[in-house]
Phi, psi and omega in degrees: 000319186293317177296326178294318181291320177298312185299315183293320174301319180297313181304313180300316178302320187281338182259343188277131181232141175248114184260128176277106184265008174093006179289140175212167180290150176280116185250012182275182185290146174258113189273344163082185189301315187299317171302314178299319184289316177304317187286321178296318181297315183293314177300321182286320180295312178297325177297329177298332175254013172083001178295135184080359184237188187291163180297327182293329180290338181278341191298300186299313181293328180285329178290318181291323174298320175294321175291336176285326189268328185292322173301320180295320182292327177295309180307307181297325181290324178291321183294320178290318184291322179270355177062047180300156175266337179219157181281143179286351180231120178292154182302319186286343178273345192296309180299321176301313179300319179261029183298330185293321182292322172302314180295322177294317176304305183300317179296331176278326188261336184289314175299324180292337182277330187235323186300321182298316182299324180285319181293319178270005175058039176267359179299313181300336182286326174297319179282350172285347177262177184283066177214143187246176186294326180294325179288326177287320177298313181298316180297317179293311177302310185294320183294318184292322178288328174296315178304320183285324180297318173298316176304317187267335180280328182306311175298323175302319180295320179295317174307312183293313174305313183297325179292324177287326171293329175282355176068035174286167183301125181296314181298313181302311180297320182286325173300313182288331178289320181292322172300319179294318176296321177298318183297313182290331171301313172301314181299320179295315173302311183294308184291322177299313180300310181298314180303312181289334174297312182297321182283334181277354178284341180221139180282350181273120185306316186297326176292326181290319178296314181297320181295314180296319177296320181295320185292320188267297192284310183297317177300321183294316183291324179291313181294316181298318182296311181292333176289319177299319182294312182301318177292319181291337180267004179093007184255067178303324184290341182272347186300306182302324181288327178295336180291353176286347189255023173214133181301321177296316181290333177295316180291322177297320183290320181299307187287330169296320178284332186235342192242010174071023183272157170281150191260150170263006178292157177304137184075000176069015179259098178281178174298147176274188186296327177294305180290333178295323174305319175301312180300311180299321176298321182292319174299308174302317180293320178295325179295310181298318179295328180290325173299310187291324179295316182290325173301315176301317181305311188280346171291332178278356183274108178293152174281000000 
């Protein structure tokens, strides 16, 4: 037995080799959570427009971006050619008029931003690095809102440049442009938060798309219809309160009350300053609530 054991051990020693394959400790700078958060934000923002992804992924967001900008370019061309004194479409009205395009963009990109991570269970990989749930949520929320802001602010910039080329009043156009930027910034935060919440509730992208469209488009159609019925039946006072039940009409009410915008409500009578405060509080509450729901959702994503 002893000899057998010795011979076996000797055979193992003769055939065993230890190879140095070049692994060594990392001695570089450790950039930490802030860098990881910025990187995730940049990657998510680029991904919303298909940058850094396949050519097919770029088609829809770029088409929708063009659809948003082309009408503004046409308005500018007409204004410059005919030497108009004012733009035919206010800065604050542009996003409301094109809200269907914004909803399509959000429905396509919000699930792409978060649903794939949930479906393929890659979220725990993010948390294995020096990044926490709050960093993930902030990066995704900020990237989606920024992508929407780029989508909605670009045509306003085209309108503004065109108005200056048409030699319209500089002060009036600058004021209108600033009001439009405030409006689309609020819209981007509200829509971005709601879109991510709908998309994060399910790992299936198709369900996320349907949920986003239902939240934005269907609620807007339903609220507008009920508002029209209330106006026609003489219940004008109910019209402004009904606007609280749709994200699109919420933004419409805020900009009517505080940004000098014309209202798309039946009869053109939007909320006054008093009711406008309620609208603004509702918008801010929905933005904060969306962030809170996302934080709660990602606390349930196990490591």
